[in-house]
KESEGU-995258 format. One record per residue: x negated, z negated, y negated of N, C-alpha, C in turn. Coordinates in steps of 0.02 Angstrom, whole numbers, padded with zeros to 5 digits, always signed. Layout:
<rs>
XZYXZYXZY/...
</rs>
This chain:
<rs>
+09146+08698-02626+09160+08699-02555+09099+08678-02514/+09040+08703-02533+08979+08684-02497+08968+08609-02500/+08983+08579-02557+08976+08507-02565+09018+08469-02513/+09080+08492-02504+09125+08459-02456+09097+08464-02386/+09074+08523-02368+09047+08532-02300+08985+08490-02289/+08938+08493-02336+08873+08459-02327+08880+08384-02331/+08918+08358-02379+08918+08287-02391+08978+08250-02360/+09029+08286-02339+09087+08252-02311+09100+08271-02237/+09101+08336-02224+09118+08358-02157+09063+08343-02106/+09001+08363-02120+08948+08352-02071+08934+08278-02057/+08932+08235-02107+08924+08163-02091+08982+08137-02048/+09042+08161-02060+09099+08139-02019+09091+08163-01947/+09069+08226-01938+09059+08252-01871+09004+08213-01835/+08949+08200-01869+08894+08162-01840+08916+08092-01821/+08955+08060-01864+08979+07993-01850+09024+07993-01789/+09068+08041-01784+09113+08046-01726+09074+08058-01663/+09025+08103-01665+08985+08119-01605+08943+08060-01581/+08925+08015-01626+08886+07957-01607+08929+07896-01591/+08995+07904-01593+09038+07848-01579+09044+07835-01504/+09060+07775-01487+09064+07755-01416+09122+07790-01380/+09180+07795-01412+09237+07826-01379+09225+07900-01367/+09190+07934-01412+09174+08005-01402+09127+08013-01342/+09077+07970-01338+09031+07972-01281+09067+07961-01215/+09114+07914-01214+09152+07902-01153+09196+07961-01135/+09227+07991-01185+09272+08048-01173+09233+08108-01147/+09174+08120-01174+09134+08178-01153+09100+08166-01086/+09085+08105-01070+09048+08091-01008+09093+08082-00947/+09155+08096-00953+09200+08091-00896+09179+08139-00841/+09192+08120-00779+09173+08161-00721+09206+08230-00723/+09268+08233-00748+09303+08297-00752+09262+08349-00791/+09235+08328-00849+09199+08376-00891+09135+08399-00858/+09100+08353-00824+09038+08375-00791+09053+08421-00732/+09106+08407-00696+09126+08451-00641+09146+08520-00667/+09184+08521-00720+09206+08584-00749+09147+08624-00777/+09100+08590-00807+09041+08624-00833+09000+08655-00777/+08999+08622-00718+08962+08649-00662+08993+08712-00634/+09056+08722-00645+09092+08780-00618+09101+08835-00670/+09085+08820-00732+09102+08866-00787+09071+08935-00780/+09008+08939-00757+08977+09005-00750+09013+09046-00696/+09031+09013-00641+09068+09047-00587+09135+09073-00613/+09169+09033-00653+09233+09054-00681+09223+09114-00727/+09169+09113-00766+09154+09170-00810+09143+09233-00769/+09104+09228-00716+09091+09287-00673+09156+09312-00643/+09198+09268-00616+09260+09289-00584+09310+09318-00634/+09311+09292-00694+09359+09321-00742+09339+09393-00759/+09273+09406-00762+09250+09474-00774+09269+09520-00716/+09262+09494-00655+09281+09533-00596+09355+09549-00597/+09396+09499-00612+09469+09510-00614+09488+09560-00668/+09458+09554-00727+09474+09602-00780+09453+09672-00761/+09397+09679-00726+09376+09745-00703+09423+09772-00650/+09446+09729-00604+09493+09751-00553+09560+09772-00584/+09579+09740-00639+09642+09758-00671+09640+09829-00698/+09580+09856-00711+09575+09925-00735+09598+09975-00682/+09597+09955-00619+09619+09999-00565+09695+10000-00556/+09729+09954-00591+09803+09954-00590+09826+10011-00636/+09871+10052-00613+09895+10107-00657+09921+10079-00724/+09908+10115-00778+09923+10089-00845+09997+10074-00855/+10041+10110-00821+10113+10096-00830+10133+10030-00797/+10092+10004-00750+10107+09941-00717+10068+09882-00746/+10029+09894-00797+09986+09841-00825+10020+09799-00879/+10080+09813-00897+10113+09777-00951+10120+09703-00938/+10132+09684-00876+10140+09613-00861+10075+09574-00871/+10018+09608-00868+09954+09574-00879+09947+09549-00950/+09979+09583-00997+09974+09563-01067+10023+09508-01085/+10066+09489-01039+10113+09435-01052+10077+09368-01042/+10109+09315-01064+10081+09248-01056+10073+09232-00982/+10121+09251-00942+10117+09239-00869+10057+09275-00838/+10046+09337-00858+09989+09375-00832+09923+09344-00852/+09918+09322-00914+09856+09291-00937+09845+09224-00902/+09898+09185-00894+09892+09121-00858+09872+09132-00786/+09901+09183-00755+09883+09200-00686+09809+09218-00681/+09785+09257-00729+09714+09276-00730+09670+09215-00737/+09688+09170-00782+09648+09109-00793+09649+09066-00730/+09707+09058-00699+09711+09017-00638+09673+09048-00580/+09679+09114-00573+09641+09147-00520+09566+09141-00531/+09544+09148-00593+09473+09142-00608+09449+09070-00596/+09490+09021-00615+09472+08951-00603+09466+08937-00528/+09516+08959-00490+09516+08947-00418+09457+08982-00384/+09447+09046-00400+09392+09083-00370+09324+09054-00390/+09318+09033-00453+09256+09002-00476+09242+08937-00440/+09293+08895-00433+09284+08831-00399+09265+08843-00325/+09301+08889-00292+09287+08903-00222+09217+08931-00212/+09197+08979-00253+09131+09008-00245+09076+08958-00261/+09088+08913-00309+09039+08862-00325+09031+08813-00268/+09087+08789-00241+09084+08737-00190+09071+08763-00119/+09090+08825-00105+09080+08852-00038+09018+08895-00030/+08992+08921-00086+08934+08965-00081+08875+08936-00120/+08884+08927-00184+08827+08909-00227+08798+08841-00210/+08839+08789-00204+08814+08722-00190+08779+08718-00122/+08810+08743-00068+08774+08740-00004+08708+08779-00004/+08707+08837-00036+08645+08876-00039+08592+08838-00080/+08612+08810-00137+08564+08771-00177+08538+08711-00140/+08580+08676-00103+08558+08619-00064+08508+08640-00010/+08522+08696+00022+08476+08720+00074+08409+08740+00044/+08410+08773-00013+08348+08793-00046+08308+08732-00067/+08342+08682-00096+08307+08621-00116+08277+08585-00056/+08313+08584-00001+08289+08552+00060+08227+08589+00086/+08228+08656+00086+08171+08695+00108+08111+08684+00063/+08122+08682-00003+08067+08670-00050+08039+08601-00041/+08082+08552-00030+08059+08483-00019+08016+08479+00045/+08039+08511+00098+08000+08511+00161+07933+08547+00152/+07933+08602+00115+07871+08639+00103+07823+08597+00061/+07849+08563+00011+07807+08520-00031+07780+08462+00009/+07823+08432+00050+07802+08375+00091+07749+08398+00141/+07755+08459+00167+07705+08486+00213+07638+08495+00179/+07637+08514+00116+07574+08520+00078+07540+08453+00070/+07579+08400+00059+07551+08335+00049+07520+08307+00113/+07549+08325+00171+07525+08299+00234+07460+08332+00257/+07445+08392+00231+07385+08427+00252+07322+08398+00223/
</rs>
């Protein structure tokens, strides 16, 4: 089994990862946008799961259904995207602008 993994599987994976079509598929704008929001989605899914603990246990059954899980995923995605684009990005831009102005001020002195 080790022979198969070392001499067949890993070379195949490396070849696929270095292929042009794989590079194009991974470098799509969708993936980079989604990667930028992923930490926010992670934080919001933890918040949602914690909030679900406050729902009485007899009413929590729907959360374990496919619909409940999909709703949780969609809520986490939406909240993550909103918090990233409405809070995190503007704050980061403002901080970068302030740092740039402070650095430029040092150069002028």
